[in-house]
Short mmCIF file of the C-alpha atoms (twelve columns), coordinates in Angstrom:
data_MODEL
# 
_entry.id   MODEL 
# 
loop_
_atom_site.group_PDB 
_atom_site.id 
_atom_site.type_symbol 
_atom_site.label_atom_id 
_atom_site.label_alt_id 
_atom_site.label_comp_id 
_atom_site.label_asym_id 
_atom_site.label_seq_id 
_atom_site.Cartn_x 
_atom_site.Cartn_y 
_atom_site.Cartn_z 
_atom_site.pdbx_PDB_model_num 
ATOM 1   C CA . UNK A 1   0.034   0.022   -0.015  1 
ATOM 2   C CA . UNK A 2   1.186   3.515   -0.904  1 
ATOM 3   C CA . UNK A 3   0.877   5.739   2.202   1 
ATOM 4   C CA . UNK A 4   1.214   9.461   1.798   1 
ATOM 5   C CA . UNK A 5   0.378   12.689  3.547   1 
ATOM 6   C CA . UNK A 6   -1.419  15.825  2.458   1 
ATOM 7   C CA . UNK A 7   -1.189  19.405  3.589   1 
ATOM 8   C CA . UNK A 8   -3.924  22.007  3.317   1 
ATOM 9   C CA . UNK A 9   -2.117  24.930  5.016   1 
ATOM 10  C CA . UNK A 10  -5.155  25.690  7.168   1 
ATOM 11  C CA . UNK A 11  -5.064  28.484  9.770   1 
ATOM 12  C CA . UNK A 12  -8.151  27.461  11.725  1 
ATOM 13  C CA . UNK A 13  -9.930  30.518  13.130  1 
ATOM 14  C CA . UNK A 14  -6.701  32.422  12.631  1 
ATOM 15  C CA . UNK A 15  -5.215  30.859  15.808  1 
ATOM 16  C CA . UNK A 16  -1.779  31.460  14.320  1 
ATOM 17  C CA . UNK A 17  -0.336  34.055  12.013  1 
ATOM 18  C CA . UNK A 18  -0.425  32.915  8.368   1 
ATOM 19  C CA . UNK A 19  3.434   32.783  8.527   1 
ATOM 20  C CA . UNK A 20  3.321   30.432  11.495  1 
ATOM 21  C CA . UNK A 21  0.566   28.208  9.938   1 
ATOM 22  C CA . UNK A 22  2.420   27.918  6.679   1 
ATOM 23  C CA . UNK A 23  5.728   27.165  8.250   1 
ATOM 24  C CA . UNK A 24  4.124   24.457  10.401  1 
ATOM 25  C CA . UNK A 25  2.899   22.473  7.400   1 
ATOM 26  C CA . UNK A 26  6.206   22.871  5.586   1 
ATOM 27  C CA . UNK A 27  8.011   21.410  8.593   1 
ATOM 28  C CA . UNK A 28  5.577   18.572  8.715   1 
ATOM 29  C CA . UNK A 29  5.972   17.937  5.063   1 
ATOM 30  C CA . UNK A 30  9.778   17.586  5.337   1 
ATOM 31  C CA . UNK A 31  9.192   15.291  8.388   1 
ATOM 32  C CA . UNK A 32  7.100   13.031  6.151   1 
ATOM 33  C CA . UNK A 33  10.204  11.919  4.176   1 
ATOM 34  C CA . UNK A 34  12.171  11.340  7.392   1 
ATOM 35  C CA . UNK A 35  9.447   9.085   8.630   1 
ATOM 36  C CA . UNK A 36  9.377   7.057   5.468   1 
ATOM 37  C CA . UNK A 37  6.045   8.017   3.917   1 
ATOM 38  C CA . UNK A 38  5.742   7.570   0.151   1 
ATOM 39  C CA . UNK A 39  4.377   10.988  -0.972  1 
ATOM 40  C CA . UNK A 40  3.517   14.538  -0.010  1 
ATOM 41  C CA . UNK A 41  0.488   16.308  -1.514  1 
ATOM 42  C CA . UNK A 42  -0.559  19.948  -1.584  1 
ATOM 43  C CA . UNK A 43  -4.108  21.349  -2.180  1 
ATOM 44  C CA . UNK A 44  -5.125  24.476  -4.021  1 
ATOM 45  C CA . UNK A 45  -7.421  26.945  -2.391  1 
ATOM 46  C CA . UNK A 46  -7.695  30.687  -2.169  1 
ATOM 47  C CA . UNK A 47  -8.997  33.707  -0.255  1 
ATOM 48  C CA . UNK A 48  -9.622  32.507  3.295   1 
ATOM 49  C CA . UNK A 49  -8.053  30.613  6.235   1 
ATOM 50  C CA . UNK A 50  -9.665  27.299  5.192   1 
ATOM 51  C CA . UNK A 51  -6.627  26.504  3.095   1 
ATOM 52  C CA . UNK A 52  -3.824  28.772  1.893   1 
ATOM 53  C CA . UNK A 53  -2.052  26.462  -0.586  1 
ATOM 54  C CA . UNK A 54  -2.620  28.847  -3.474  1 
ATOM 55  C CA . UNK A 55  -0.108  27.318  -5.840  1 
ATOM 56  C CA . UNK A 56  0.632   23.598  -5.128  1 
ATOM 57  C CA . UNK A 57  3.389   23.159  -7.823  1 
ATOM 58  C CA . UNK A 58  5.260   26.103  -6.344  1 
ATOM 59  C CA . UNK A 59  4.962   24.712  -2.762  1 
ATOM 60  C CA . UNK A 60  6.119   21.320  -4.010  1 
ATOM 61  C CA . UNK A 61  9.064   22.727  -5.849  1 
ATOM 62  C CA . UNK A 62  10.378  24.132  -2.573  1 
ATOM 63  C CA . UNK A 63  9.748   20.810  -0.842  1 
ATOM 64  C CA . UNK A 64  11.565  19.111  -3.696  1 
ATOM 65  C CA . UNK A 65  14.727  20.953  -2.657  1 
ATOM 66  C CA . UNK A 66  14.323  19.901  0.945   1 
ATOM 67  C CA . UNK A 67  13.770  16.195  0.161   1 
ATOM 68  C CA . UNK A 68  15.410  13.473  -1.943  1 
ATOM 69  C CA . UNK A 69  13.137  10.456  -2.267  1 
ATOM 70  C CA . UNK A 70  9.471   11.199  -1.544  1 
ATOM 71  C CA . UNK A 71  7.002   11.750  -4.383  1 
ATOM 72  C CA . UNK A 72  5.333   15.117  -4.787  1 
ATOM 73  C CA . UNK A 73  1.656   15.402  -5.691  1 
ATOM 74  C CA . UNK A 74  -0.846  18.121  -6.445  1 
ATOM 75  C CA . UNK A 75  -4.241  17.338  -4.770  1 
ATOM 76  C CA . UNK A 76  -5.351  19.114  -6.758  1 
ATOM 77  C CA . UNK A 77  -4.758  21.824  -9.245  1 
ATOM 78  C CA . UNK A 78  -8.208  23.272  -9.987  1 
ATOM 79  C CA . UNK A 79  -8.125  23.367  -13.740 1 
ATOM 80  C CA . UNK A 80  -10.942 25.974  -14.332 1 
ATOM 81  C CA . UNK A 81  -9.089  28.596  -12.255 1 
ATOM 82  C CA . UNK A 82  -5.756  28.135  -14.163 1 
ATOM 83  C CA . UNK A 83  -4.367  28.710  -17.689 1 
ATOM 84  C CA . UNK A 84  -3.797  25.158  -19.026 1 
ATOM 85  C CA . UNK A 85  -0.506  26.214  -20.657 1 
ATOM 86  C CA . UNK A 86  0.874   27.395  -17.318 1 
ATOM 87  C CA . UNK A 87  -0.307  24.279  -15.537 1 
ATOM 88  C CA . UNK A 88  1.575   22.104  -18.099 1 
ATOM 89  C CA . UNK A 89  4.688   24.216  -17.714 1 
ATOM 90  C CA . UNK A 90  4.583   24.115  -13.908 1 
ATOM 91  C CA . UNK A 91  4.175   20.330  -13.735 1 
ATOM 92  C CA . UNK A 92  7.032   19.710  -16.249 1 
ATOM 93  C CA . UNK A 93  9.245   22.122  -14.269 1 
ATOM 94  C CA . UNK A 94  8.424   20.435  -10.976 1 
ATOM 95  C CA . UNK A 95  9.236   17.036  -12.542 1 
ATOM 96  C CA . UNK A 96  12.664  18.366  -13.649 1 
ATOM 97  C CA . UNK A 97  13.393  19.927  -10.213 1 
ATOM 98  C CA . UNK A 98  12.384  16.764  -8.393  1 
ATOM 99  C CA . UNK A 99  14.072  14.437  -10.928 1 
ATOM 100 C CA . UNK A 100 10.877  12.668  -11.842 1 
ATOM 101 C CA . UNK A 101 9.057   12.579  -8.458  1 
ATOM 102 C CA . UNK A 102 5.973   14.717  -9.549  1 
ATOM 103 C CA . UNK A 103 2.434   13.338  -9.449  1 
ATOM 104 C CA . UNK A 104 -0.176  15.398  -11.304 1 
ATOM 105 C CA . UNK A 105 -3.605  15.586  -9.529  1 
ATOM 106 C CA . UNK A 106 -6.383  17.706  -10.880 1 
ATOM 107 C CA . UNK A 107 -9.822  18.788  -9.801  1 
ATOM 108 C CA . UNK A 108 -12.861 20.838  -10.741 1 
ATOM 109 C CA . UNK A 109 -13.397 22.964  -7.632  1 
ATOM 110 C CA . UNK A 110 -16.434 23.373  -5.471  1 
ATOM 111 C CA . UNK A 111 -16.431 26.637  -3.565  1 
ATOM 112 C CA . UNK A 112 -18.610 29.383  -5.044  1 
ATOM 113 C CA . UNK A 113 -16.664 32.024  -3.163  1 
ATOM 114 C CA . UNK A 114 -13.485 30.999  -5.083  1 
ATOM 115 C CA . UNK A 115 -15.300 30.805  -8.437  1 
ATOM 116 C CA . UNK A 116 -16.847 34.221  -7.848  1 
ATOM 117 C CA . UNK A 117 -13.436 35.787  -6.953  1 
ATOM 118 C CA . UNK A 118 -11.934 34.365  -10.195 1 
ATOM 119 C CA . UNK A 119 -15.058 35.703  -12.046 1 
ATOM 120 C CA . UNK A 120 -15.844 32.276  -13.524 1 
ATOM 121 C CA . UNK A 121 -19.348 30.783  -13.598 1 
ATOM 122 C CA . UNK A 122 -19.593 27.388  -11.792 1 
ATOM 123 C CA . UNK A 123 -21.808 26.296  -14.569 1 
ATOM 124 C CA . UNK A 124 -18.827 26.417  -16.882 1 
ATOM 125 C CA . UNK A 125 -16.724 24.311  -14.524 1 
ATOM 126 C CA . UNK A 126 -17.190 20.891  -16.135 1 
ATOM 127 C CA . UNK A 127 -16.646 22.177  -19.718 1 
ATOM 128 C CA . UNK A 128 -13.534 24.145  -18.691 1 
ATOM 129 C CA . UNK A 129 -12.171 21.154  -16.710 1 
ATOM 130 C CA . UNK A 130 -12.673 18.635  -19.549 1 
ATOM 131 C CA . UNK A 131 -11.071 20.809  -22.162 1 
ATOM 132 C CA . UNK A 132 -8.168  21.827  -19.990 1 
ATOM 133 C CA . UNK A 133 -7.509  18.249  -18.874 1 
ATOM 134 C CA . UNK A 134 -7.209  17.048  -22.514 1 
ATOM 135 C CA . UNK A 135 -4.826  19.917  -23.298 1 
ATOM 136 C CA . UNK A 136 -2.607  19.421  -20.313 1 
ATOM 137 C CA . UNK A 137 -2.390  15.637  -20.348 1 
ATOM 138 C CA . UNK A 138 -1.455  15.690  -23.983 1 
ATOM 139 C CA . UNK A 139 1.147   18.426  -23.366 1 
ATOM 140 C CA . UNK A 140 2.725   16.526  -20.510 1 
ATOM 141 C CA . UNK A 141 3.384   13.606  -22.922 1 
ATOM 142 C CA . UNK A 142 4.292   15.475  -26.167 1 
ATOM 143 C CA . UNK A 143 5.832   18.789  -24.965 1 
ATOM 144 C CA . UNK A 144 3.308   20.745  -27.080 1 
ATOM 145 C CA . UNK A 145 0.050   22.316  -26.120 1 
ATOM 146 C CA . UNK A 146 -2.860  23.290  -28.427 1 
ATOM 147 C CA . UNK A 147 -6.659  23.626  -28.452 1 
ATOM 148 C CA . UNK A 148 -9.396  25.022  -30.580 1 
ATOM 149 C CA . UNK A 149 -12.211 24.465  -28.029 1 
ATOM 150 C CA . UNK A 150 -14.997 26.761  -26.731 1 
ATOM 151 C CA . UNK A 151 -12.988 27.931  -23.768 1 
ATOM 152 C CA . UNK A 152 -9.345  27.838  -24.823 1 
ATOM 153 C CA . UNK A 153 -7.874  28.889  -28.233 1 
ATOM 154 C CA . UNK A 154 -4.267  27.901  -28.419 1 
ATOM 155 C CA . UNK A 155 -2.155  27.263  -31.494 1 
ATOM 156 C CA . UNK A 156 0.353   24.420  -31.262 1 
ATOM 157 C CA . UNK A 157 2.929   25.790  -28.818 1 
ATOM 158 C CA . UNK A 158 6.161   24.112  -27.717 1 
ATOM 159 C CA . UNK A 159 6.908   23.844  -23.952 1 
ATOM 160 C CA . UNK A 160 10.519  24.219  -22.776 1 
ATOM 161 C CA . UNK A 161 11.938  22.559  -20.931 1 
ATOM 162 C CA . UNK A 162 10.255  19.581  -22.556 1 
ATOM 163 C CA . UNK A 163 8.879   16.665  -20.351 1 
ATOM 164 C CA . UNK A 164 11.385  15.080  -18.051 1 
ATOM 165 C CA . UNK A 165 9.722   11.728  -18.614 1 
ATOM 166 C CA . UNK A 166 6.223   10.410  -19.293 1 
ATOM 167 C CA . UNK A 167 3.488   11.240  -16.729 1 
ATOM 168 C CA . UNK A 168 1.449   8.197   -17.677 1 
ATOM 169 C CA . UNK A 169 0.370   6.335   -14.482 1 
ATOM 170 C CA . UNK A 170 1.048   9.576   -12.638 1 
ATOM 171 C CA . UNK A 171 -2.351  11.311  -13.352 1 
ATOM 172 C CA . UNK A 172 -4.837  11.614  -10.449 1 
ATOM 173 C CA . UNK A 173 -8.223  13.206  -10.270 1 
ATOM 174 C CA . UNK A 174 -10.343 14.188  -7.268  1 
ATOM 175 C CA . UNK A 175 -13.568 12.322  -8.060  1 
ATOM 176 C CA . UNK A 176 -16.079 13.320  -5.410  1 
ATOM 177 C CA . UNK A 177 -19.235 13.375  -7.578  1 
ATOM 178 C CA . UNK A 178 -20.829 10.862  -10.008 1 
ATOM 179 C CA . UNK A 179 -20.375 13.549  -12.680 1 
ATOM 180 C CA . UNK A 180 -16.575 13.238  -12.438 1 
ATOM 181 C CA . UNK A 181 -16.374 9.398   -12.492 1 
ATOM 182 C CA . UNK A 182 -16.444 8.869   -16.282 1 
ATOM 183 C CA . UNK A 183 -14.030 11.697  -16.901 1 
ATOM 184 C CA . UNK A 184 -11.534 10.292  -14.370 1 
ATOM 185 C CA . UNK A 185 -11.702 6.853   -15.997 1 
ATOM 186 C CA . UNK A 186 -11.560 7.995   -19.603 1 
ATOM 187 C CA . UNK A 187 -8.513  10.260  -19.042 1 
ATOM 188 C CA . UNK A 188 -6.644  7.260   -17.465 1 
ATOM 189 C CA . UNK A 189 -6.405  9.001   -14.130 1 
ATOM 190 C CA . UNK A 190 -6.348  7.342   -10.715 1 
ATOM 191 C CA . UNK A 191 -9.358  8.108   -8.603  1 
ATOM 192 C CA . UNK A 192 -8.743  10.211  -5.557  1 
ATOM 193 C CA . UNK A 193 -11.559 10.425  -2.996  1 
ATOM 194 C CA . UNK A 194 -11.666 12.434  0.212   1 
ATOM 195 C CA . UNK A 195 -13.623 10.994  3.064   1 
ATOM 196 C CA . UNK A 196 -17.102 12.359  2.554   1 
ATOM 197 C CA . UNK A 197 -19.666 9.693   3.411   1 
ATOM 198 C CA . UNK A 198 -19.753 6.211   4.965   1 
ATOM 199 C CA . UNK A 199 -17.475 3.805   3.023   1 
ATOM 200 C CA . UNK A 200 -20.189 1.285   2.150   1 
ATOM 201 C CA . UNK A 201 -21.925 4.155   0.290   1 
ATOM 202 C CA . UNK A 202 -18.725 4.644   -1.805  1 
ATOM 203 C CA . UNK A 203 -18.667 1.111   -3.202  1 
ATOM 204 C CA . UNK A 204 -20.751 1.762   -6.281  1 
ATOM 205 C CA . UNK A 205 -18.887 5.050   -6.897  1 
ATOM 206 C CA . UNK A 206 -15.538 3.237   -7.002  1 
ATOM 207 C CA . UNK A 207 -16.809 0.219   -8.936  1 
ATOM 208 C CA . UNK A 208 -18.335 2.475   -11.562 1 
ATOM 209 C CA . UNK A 209 -14.937 4.043   -12.098 1 
ATOM 210 C CA . UNK A 210 -13.112 0.746   -12.209 1 
ATOM 211 C CA . UNK A 211 -15.554 -0.777  -14.711 1 
ATOM 212 C CA . UNK A 212 -15.380 2.303   -16.982 1 
ATOM 213 C CA . UNK A 213 -11.593 2.432   -16.704 1 
ATOM 214 C CA . UNK A 214 -11.121 -1.204  -17.658 1 
ATOM 215 C CA . UNK A 215 -13.581 -0.848  -20.593 1 
ATOM 216 C CA . UNK A 216 -11.654 2.152   -22.023 1 
ATOM 217 C CA . UNK A 217 -8.038  1.093   -21.314 1 
ATOM 218 C CA . UNK A 218 -8.292  -2.677  -21.416 1 
ATOM 219 C CA . UNK A 219 -6.514  -3.114  -18.117 1 
ATOM 220 C CA . UNK A 220 -7.489  -2.824  -14.479 1 
ATOM 221 C CA . UNK A 221 -7.455  0.564   -12.813 1 
ATOM 222 C CA . UNK A 222 -4.955  1.393   -10.087 1 
ATOM 223 C CA . UNK A 223 -6.363  1.143   -6.560  1 
ATOM 224 C CA . UNK A 224 -8.249  4.360   -5.607  1 
ATOM 225 C CA . UNK A 225 -6.452  6.856   -3.410  1 
ATOM 226 C CA . UNK A 226 -8.511  7.532   -0.211  1 
ATOM 227 C CA . UNK A 227 -7.782  10.767  1.638   1 
ATOM 228 C CA . UNK A 228 -8.474  10.856  5.475   1 
ATOM 229 C CA . UNK A 229 -7.843  12.898  8.472   1 
ATOM 230 C CA . UNK A 230 -5.620  11.263  11.175  1 
ATOM 231 C CA . UNK A 231 -5.594  11.159  14.950  1 
ATOM 232 C CA . UNK A 232 -3.371  8.418   16.321  1 
ATOM 233 C CA . UNK A 233 -2.460  8.010   20.027  1 
ATOM 234 C CA . UNK A 234 -1.421  5.165   22.341  1 
ATOM 235 C CA . UNK A 235 -4.415  6.201   24.400  1 
ATOM 236 C CA . UNK A 236 -7.873  5.389   22.859  1 
ATOM 237 C CA . UNK A 237 -9.509  8.120   24.964  1 
ATOM 238 C CA . UNK A 238 -6.877  10.736  23.865  1 
ATOM 239 C CA . UNK A 239 -7.340  9.725   20.175  1 
ATOM 240 C CA . UNK A 240 -11.093 10.064  20.535  1 
ATOM 241 C CA . UNK A 241 -10.774 13.458  22.165  1 
ATOM 242 C CA . UNK A 242 -8.455  14.734  19.378  1 
ATOM 243 C CA . UNK A 243 -10.666 13.338  16.656  1 
ATOM 244 C CA . UNK A 244 -13.926 14.678  17.902  1 
ATOM 245 C CA . UNK A 245 -12.516 18.128  18.638  1 
ATOM 246 C CA . UNK A 246 -10.319 18.736  15.614  1 
ATOM 247 C CA . UNK A 247 -12.174 16.765  12.876  1 
ATOM 248 C CA . UNK A 248 -15.395 18.531  14.030  1 
ATOM 249 C CA . UNK A 249 -13.551 21.798  13.843  1 
ATOM 250 C CA . UNK A 250 -12.368 20.955  10.361  1 
ATOM 251 C CA . UNK A 251 -15.848 19.965  9.259   1 
ATOM 252 C CA . UNK A 252 -17.245 23.321  10.415  1 
ATOM 253 C CA . UNK A 253 -14.620 24.984  8.262   1 
ATOM 254 C CA . UNK A 254 -15.715 22.891  5.311   1 
ATOM 255 C CA . UNK A 255 -19.286 23.976  5.753   1 
ATOM 256 C CA . UNK A 256 -18.183 27.599  5.889   1 
ATOM 257 C CA . UNK A 257 -15.785 27.551  3.000   1 
ATOM 258 C CA . UNK A 258 -17.998 25.651  0.566   1 
ATOM 259 C CA . UNK A 259 -21.356 26.872  1.995   1 
ATOM 260 C CA . UNK A 260 -22.045 23.132  1.929   1 
ATOM 261 C CA . UNK A 261 -25.569 23.326  3.256   1 
ATOM 262 C CA . UNK A 262 -26.514 26.331  1.064   1 
ATOM 263 C CA . UNK A 263 -28.631 26.494  -2.165  1 
ATOM 264 C CA . UNK A 264 -25.906 27.509  -4.630  1 
ATOM 265 C CA . UNK A 265 -25.541 24.051  -6.071  1 
ATOM 266 C CA . UNK A 266 -29.177 23.858  -7.139  1 
ATOM 267 C CA . UNK A 267 -28.539 26.137  -10.148 1 
ATOM 268 C CA . UNK A 268 -24.933 25.140  -10.938 1 
ATOM 269 C CA . UNK A 269 -24.596 22.798  -13.886 1 
ATOM 270 C CA . UNK A 270 -22.940 19.517  -13.067 1 
ATOM 271 C CA . UNK A 271 -23.172 19.800  -9.260  1 
ATOM 272 C CA . UNK A 272 -26.337 17.768  -8.685  1 
ATOM 273 C CA . UNK A 273 -24.741 15.377  -6.164  1 
ATOM 274 C CA . UNK A 274 -23.777 18.401  -3.961  1 
ATOM 275 C CA . UNK A 275 -27.248 19.841  -4.146  1 
ATOM 276 C CA . UNK A 276 -28.585 16.506  -2.773  1 
ATOM 277 C CA . UNK A 277 -25.931 16.513  -0.113  1 
ATOM 278 C CA . UNK A 278 -26.676 20.127  0.900   1 
ATOM 279 C CA . UNK A 279 -30.337 19.208  1.310   1 
ATOM 280 C CA . UNK A 280 -29.447 16.180  3.478   1 
ATOM 281 C CA . UNK A 281 -27.282 18.423  5.771   1 
ATOM 282 C CA . UNK A 282 -30.126 20.965  6.084   1 
ATOM 283 C CA . UNK A 283 -32.650 18.262  6.950   1 
ATOM 284 C CA . UNK A 284 -30.406 16.337  9.371   1 
ATOM 285 C CA . UNK A 285 -28.523 19.263  10.854  1 
ATOM 286 C CA . UNK A 286 -24.855 20.204  11.042  1 
ATOM 287 C CA . UNK A 287 -24.159 18.362  14.309  1 
ATOM 288 C CA . UNK A 288 -25.302 15.032  12.797  1 
ATOM 289 C CA . UNK A 289 -23.289 15.642  9.698   1 
ATOM 290 C CA . UNK A 290 -20.234 16.471  11.730  1 
ATOM 291 C CA . UNK A 291 -20.502 13.330  13.806  1 
ATOM 292 C CA . UNK A 292 -20.807 11.236  10.649  1 
ATOM 293 C CA . UNK A 293 -17.674 13.011  9.206   1 
ATOM 294 C CA . UNK A 294 -15.621 12.089  12.324  1 
ATOM 295 C CA . UNK A 295 -16.734 8.478   12.192  1 
ATOM 296 C CA . UNK A 296 -15.517 7.879   8.560   1 
ATOM 297 C CA . UNK A 297 -11.998 9.202   9.172   1 
ATOM 298 C CA . UNK A 298 -8.925  7.517   10.659  1 
ATOM 299 C CA . UNK A 299 -8.410  7.743   14.424  1 
ATOM 300 C CA . UNK A 300 -7.727  5.653   17.452  1 
ATOM 301 C CA . UNK A 301 -4.793  3.584   18.777  1 
ATOM 302 C CA . UNK A 302 -2.618  1.897   16.172  1 
ATOM 303 C CA . UNK A 303 -4.534  -1.380  16.639  1 
ATOM 304 C CA . UNK A 304 -7.881  0.334   16.349  1 
ATOM 305 C CA . UNK A 305 -6.742  2.127   13.191  1 
ATOM 306 C CA . UNK A 306 -5.550  -1.081  11.642  1 
ATOM 307 C CA . UNK A 307 -8.870  -2.617  12.403  1 
ATOM 308 C CA . UNK A 308 -10.717 0.283   10.782  1 
ATOM 309 C CA . UNK A 309 -8.616  0.140   7.583   1 
ATOM 310 C CA . UNK A 310 -8.834  -3.606  7.351   1 
ATOM 311 C CA . UNK A 311 -12.622 -3.281  7.538   1 
ATOM 312 C CA . UNK A 312 -12.567 -0.572  4.896   1 
ATOM 313 C CA . UNK A 313 -10.507 -2.786  2.596   1 
ATOM 314 C CA . UNK A 314 -13.082 -5.535  3.072   1 
ATOM 315 C CA . UNK A 315 -15.761 -3.067  1.946   1 
ATOM 316 C CA . UNK A 316 -14.179 -1.139  -1.004  1 
ATOM 317 C CA . UNK A 317 -11.242 -3.443  -1.944  1 
ATOM 318 C CA . UNK A 318 -7.683  -2.447  -2.215  1 
ATOM 319 C CA . UNK A 319 -6.742  1.159   -1.843  1 
ATOM 320 C CA . UNK A 320 -3.919  3.582   -1.311  1 
ATOM 321 C CA . UNK A 321 -4.030  5.972   1.639   1 
ATOM 322 C CA . UNK A 322 -3.237  9.649   2.045   1 
ATOM 323 C CA . UNK A 323 -3.805  11.359  5.397   1 
ATOM 324 C CA . UNK A 324 -3.819  14.867  6.822   1 
ATOM 325 C CA . UNK A 325 -2.309  15.426  10.270  1 
ATOM 326 C CA . UNK A 326 -2.636  19.177  10.804  1 
ATOM 327 C CA . UNK A 327 -6.175  20.481  10.725  1 
ATOM 328 C CA . UNK A 328 -8.906  22.079  12.737  1 
ATOM 329 C CA . UNK A 329 -6.537  23.883  15.130  1 
ATOM 330 C CA . UNK A 330 -4.621  20.759  16.193  1 
ATOM 331 C CA . UNK A 331 -1.361  21.678  17.966  1 
ATOM 332 C CA . UNK A 332 1.788   20.927  15.963  1 
ATOM 333 C CA . UNK A 333 3.195   18.801  18.773  1 
ATOM 334 C CA . UNK A 334 0.064   16.706  18.800  1 
ATOM 335 C CA . UNK A 335 0.001   16.381  15.066  1 
ATOM 336 C CA . UNK A 336 3.700   15.331  15.044  1 
ATOM 337 C CA . UNK A 337 3.106   12.684  17.756  1 
ATOM 338 C CA . UNK A 338 0.175   11.351  15.811  1 
ATOM 339 C CA . UNK A 339 2.162   11.148  12.520  1 
ATOM 340 C CA . UNK A 340 5.213   9.560   14.159  1 
ATOM 341 C CA . UNK A 341 3.180   6.884   15.917  1 
ATOM 342 C CA . UNK A 342 1.206   6.138   12.778  1 
ATOM 343 C CA . UNK A 343 4.543   5.763   10.866  1 
ATOM 344 C CA . UNK A 344 6.072   3.402   13.487  1 
ATOM 345 C CA . UNK A 345 3.102   1.227   14.290  1 
ATOM 346 C CA . UNK A 346 0.639   1.357   11.495  1 
ATOM 347 C CA . UNK A 347 2.396   1.765   8.150   1 
ATOM 348 C CA . UNK A 348 4.668   -1.317  8.376   1 
ATOM 349 C CA . UNK A 349 1.492   -3.392  8.818   1 
ATOM 350 C CA . UNK A 350 -0.317  -1.612  5.928   1 
ATOM 351 C CA . UNK A 351 2.640   -2.395  3.598   1 
ATOM 352 C CA . UNK A 352 2.568   -6.063  4.576   1 
ATOM 353 C CA . UNK A 353 -0.958  -6.327  3.155   1 
ATOM 354 C CA . UNK A 354 0.450   -6.413  -0.362  1 
ATOM 355 C CA . UNK A 355 2.715   -9.354  0.369   1 
ATOM 356 C CA . UNK A 356 -0.140  -11.233 2.096   1 
ATOM 357 C CA . UNK A 357 -2.420  -10.626 -0.870  1 
ATOM 358 C CA . UNK A 358 0.299   -11.960 -3.251  1 
ATOM 359 C CA . UNK A 359 0.799   -14.985 -1.070  1 
# 
């Protein structure tokens, strides 16, 4: 199993200065290589303290210079907010600077406040994403970018430096809605799913992707990448305390940033799943939704966490795991202890699953 870590550069309720919050996640990212994790990922968000990772490729270029082995992934570049030419250039440059360690993750974006600030209609999001994805993925392989679509007019243009090596099998796509599943499969991307609802409810979502991927590419898809929030402690009570406090805090920041129980998705083309989800939150209440969010993430003692992940594998099949350790106002010392214990006691067992499966 591939086990990585993701950083959102959150400054929950402005408890720190932005400088302190950003430096905290950079320190934790460098620690990830020291602890033996497989990858570091950076999100893209703008304009509030929910997440300050405005340019993931730039962040990862800095981390590339502080590390030697670990892979470096964008989770994700939000294509409708970016010029496809510049995205292709940035990923190729990151791959050169990291000597082939870059992983390209892309997403469509969900927050109306971000779309409004970029002066882009959310109803254009799917069309812009699909067109940009085709342009970028082709450019990463050929070193040339071009398009004559409805959103982007670009004559055939060379990119220099050219690609360091092929990005095939290094494409990822955040695939949170059913609308994104066929696009993820058809582009040959690996599905990346953040914890959002109980894992049994995700089975059809994942299987639909796997079926479509195999039909298009005539080979099985890579295991999906599941993204969780982590609270690991030798004390079950302490782990529960951390999870219920900080994961609930983080969930409240999700609601605020995305206006997740609002009505804006009702009229946005391609966001039907989110409109249904918003209605469910309004009907059930935020407290119930927050408790459900805590329950689907990864927390407990090492043995408890292994049991949770074993049960998840029984439900959804094989998967790779990415976790976030700094969120919802969690103190850096607590986050570091959680990450270190997880690396020492959980990760070796997770990696043994592959050899057991082969046997």
